[in-house]
C-alpha positions as CSV (number, residue, x, y, z in Angstrom):
1,M,158.6,128.3,-171.5
2,V,158.1,127.0,-175.4
3,S,155.6,124.1,-175.8
4,N,156.2,121.9,-178.9
5,T,153.8,119.7,-180.6
6,A,154.2,116.5,-178.9
7,G,153.3,118.1,-175.7
8,M,157.2,118.0,-174.1
9,Q,158.3,121.6,-172.7
10,R,161.5,123.0,-173.3
11,T,162.9,126.1,-171.7
12,A,163.7,129.3,-173.9
13,G,167.2,129.8,-172.7
14,H,166.4,130.3,-168.9
15,G,169.0,127.4,-167.8
16,R,166.1,125.4,-166.2
17,A,166.2,121.6,-166.3
18,V,163.6,119.8,-169.0
19,V,160.8,117.8,-167.6
20,S,159.4,115.4,-170.0
21,G,155.4,113.9,-170.0
22,W,157.1,110.5,-169.1
23,T,159.4,112.0,-166.5
24,I,156.5,113.1,-164.7
25,F,154.6,110.0,-165.2
26,A,157.6,108.3,-163.6
27,A,157.5,111.1,-160.5
28,I,153.8,110.4,-160.1
29,M,154.2,106.6,-160.4
30,M,157.1,106.1,-158.1
31,I,155.3,108.2,-155.5
32,F,152.5,106.3,-155.9
33,G,154.6,103.0,-155.7
34,G,156.5,104.6,-152.6
35,I,152.9,105.4,-150.6
36,M,152.0,102.1,-151.3
37,A,155.3,100.1,-150.5
38,I,154.9,102.6,-146.8
39,F,151.7,101.0,-146.3
40,E,152.6,97.7,-146.6
41,G,155.4,97.9,-144.5
42,I,153.3,99.4,-141.9
43,S,151.2,96.6,-142.1
44,A,153.7,93.8,-142.2
45,I,155.3,95.6,-138.9
46,A,151.8,95.3,-137.3
47,K,151.9,91.9,-138.2
48,D,148.5,92.1,-140.0
49,D,146.5,89.2,-140.5
50,V,146.2,90.0,-144.3
51,F,149.8,88.3,-145.0
52,V,150.2,84.3,-145.6
53,T,153.2,82.8,-143.8
54,T,155.1,80.0,-146.0
55,R,157.6,77.9,-144.6
56,D,160.4,76.5,-146.3
57,Y,160.5,79.9,-149.0
58,T,164.5,80.6,-149.8
59,F,163.9,84.2,-148.1
60,Q,163.5,83.3,-144.6
61,W,163.1,87.1,-142.8
62,S,160.6,87.9,-140.3
63,L,157.2,89.5,-141.4
64,T,159.0,92.7,-139.1
65,G,161.9,92.9,-141.1
66,W,160.0,92.5,-144.4
67,G,157.9,95.4,-143.0
68,W,160.8,97.9,-142.0
69,M,162.8,96.9,-145.4
70,H,159.4,97.9,-147.3
71,L,158.7,100.9,-145.1
72,I,162.5,102.3,-145.4
73,L,162.5,101.3,-149.4
74,G,158.6,103.1,-149.6
75,I,160.1,106.2,-148.2
76,V,163.2,106.4,-150.4
77,V,161.5,105.7,-153.8
78,T,158.6,108.5,-152.5
79,L,161.4,111.4,-152.0
80,A,163.2,110.3,-155.4
81,G,159.5,110.4,-157.0
82,V,159.3,114.3,-155.8
83,A,163.1,114.8,-157.0
84,L,162.2,113.7,-160.5
85,F,160.3,116.8,-160.9
86,S,163.5,119.0,-161.0
87,G,164.3,117.2,-164.3
88,K,167.9,116.6,-163.6
89,L,170.3,113.5,-164.6
90,W,170.8,112.3,-161.0
91,A,167.2,112.4,-160.0
92,R,166.5,109.9,-163.0
93,I,169.2,107.7,-162.6
94,I,168.4,107.5,-159.2
95,G,164.7,106.6,-159.8
96,I,166.1,103.7,-162.1
97,T,168.4,102.5,-159.7
98,L,165.2,102.3,-156.9
99,A,162.9,101.1,-159.3
100,G,165.0,98.2,-159.6
101,L,165.6,97.7,-156.1
102,S,162.3,97.9,-155.4
103,M,160.9,95.3,-158.3
104,L,163.4,92.7,-156.5
105,A,162.5,93.6,-153.2
106,N,158.3,93.0,-154.3
107,F,159.7,89.5,-156.3
108,A,161.2,88.4,-153.2
109,W,158.1,89.5,-151.2
110,L,155.7,87.5,-153.8
111,P,154.6,84.7,-151.4
112,W,153.5,86.8,-148.7
113,Y,151.1,89.2,-150.6
114,P,151.7,88.0,-154.2
115,F,148.6,90.4,-155.5
116,W,150.5,93.8,-154.2
117,A,154.0,92.4,-155.0
118,I,152.6,91.8,-158.8
119,T,151.0,94.8,-159.1
120,L,154.3,96.7,-157.8
121,I,156.6,94.9,-159.8
122,V,154.3,95.9,-162.7
123,V,154.5,99.7,-161.4
124,D,158.1,99.8,-161.2
125,G,158.8,98.1,-164.5
126,F,156.6,100.8,-166.0
127,I,158.7,103.5,-164.0
128,I,162.3,102.2,-165.5
129,W,160.6,102.4,-169.4
130,A,159.4,105.7,-168.6
131,L,162.7,107.2,-167.4
132,C,164.8,105.3,-169.7
133,A,162.3,106.2,-173.1
134,R,164.3,108.9,-174.9
135,T,161.7,111.8,-175.8
136,G,162.8,115.2,-178.2
137,T,164.1,116.9,-174.8
138,D,166.6,114.6,-174.1
139,A,168.4,115.9,-177.0
140,A,167.8,119.7,-176.2
141,A,169.3,118.8,-172.9
């Protein structure tokens, strides 16, 4: 592999996929966000006392229902983050899609745990930005 001045790597004709620094950043953030969503889901399934119950909110799911949704979404987001290390275009597309879904789920989760919801919305925004950012290696791939 040959490294250029911007710190990005490109292949020297070996047919391997190119992974830029932003893609690696997005992969690590997806793994982090997915693991946090898994913990959030487990905590909600266990009916932890840390969550606030809100009445008259538009999204009237039970806490257990929200927990299972966050647990499943967290597992899928974590696996997609691992797949991003392959540098394939399909992994980036799936990463953007899942980060968007996670962002929507956390927006709906705001009344139950606002701090974590806002934190994960920001993380998902950085993931989408990093996966959509055009790098010098995009043109070579």
